[in-house]
C-alpha positions in Angstrom: -8.0 -6.2 -0.1 -4.4 -6.2 1.0 -2.5 -5.0 4.0 0.7 -3.3 2.9 3.3 -1.1 4.5 4.1 2.3 2.9 7.8 2.5 2.1 8.3 5.8 0.4 6.6 8.3 -2.0 7.2 7.9 -5.7 7.6 11.0 -7.8 6.8 10.9 -11.5 6.8 14.2 -13.3 6.1 12.8 -16.7 2.7 11.1 -16.7 -0.3 10.6 -18.9 -3.0 13.2 -18.4 -5.4 10.6 -16.9 -3.1 10.3 -13.9 -4.0 13.9 -12.9 -2.1 15.0 -9.7 -2.7 11.9 -7.5 0.1 11.0 -5.1 1.8 7.7 -5.6 3.4 5.5 -2.9 5.7 2.6 -3.0 4.2 -0.1 -0.7 5.5 -3.4 0.5 3.2 -6.4 0.0 5.0 -9.3 1.7 8.4 -9.2 0.0 7.4 -7.4 -3.2 7.3 -3.7 -3.8 4.4 -2.2 -5.6 3.2 1.3 -6.6 -0.2 2.4 -5.3 -2.3 5.5 -5.8 -2.6 7.3 -2.4 -6.3 8.3 -2.0 -6.0 8.9 1.8 -2.7 10.9 2.5 -0.5 8.3 4.2 3.1 8.6 5.1 6.1 6.2 5.0 5.8 3.6 7.8 2.0 3.6 7.8 0.2 0.2 7.5 -2.5 0.6 4.9 -5.4 -1.2 3.3 -5.2 -1.4 -0.5 -7.7 -2.5 -3.1 -6.9 -3.8 -6.6 -8.6 -4.3 -9.9 -11.7 -2.3 -10.7 -12.1 -1.3 -7.1 -8.7 0.4 -7.3 -9.8 2.4 -10.3 -13.0 3.5 -8.7 -11.3 4.3 -5.4 -8.8 6.5 -7.2 -11.7 8.5 -8.7 -13.0 6.9 -11.8 -13.5 3.5 -13.4 -11.4 4.8 -16.3 -8.5 5.8 -14.0 -5.3 3.8 -14.9 -4.6 2.1 -11.5 -4.5 -1.5 -10.4 -3.7 -0.7 -6.7 -5.1 2.1 -4.5 -4.7 2.9 -0.8 -8.1 3.3 0.7 -7.4 3.3 4.4 -4.7 3.8 7.1 -4.7 1.2 9.8 -4.8 2.7 13.2 -3.6 -0.3 15.1 -2.3 -3.6 13.9 0.5 -5.9 15.1 1.9 -7.8 12.1 3.6 -10.3 14.5 0.4 -11.1 16.5 -0.4 -14.8 16.4 3.0 -15.9 15.3 4.7 -18.6 17.3 7.5 -17.4 19.5 11.0 -18.1 18.3 12.6 -21.2 19.8 15.0 -20.6 22.7 18.6 -20.5 21.4 21.4 -22.8 22.3 21.4 -26.5 22.8 23.7 -28.5 24.9 
């Protein structure tokens, strides 16, 4: 599973029939952007839980579904900066 941040929706009007009418979202995984099937109805700015591989296909609705990343949950509360060391105080002599 991955924790990602939803950046924006992705609209694709020309798709293979197997894609049905599932919503797609651009998500940020670290510094890389990926496209994920939205199985839960999230909005830009949401932190989400994503699954990949065969779990992504099954979560999207079928093991034959053509997805390698699916959003399966919206995180209610999570601080991405928790546990990081504070920045050193600025300025020297």
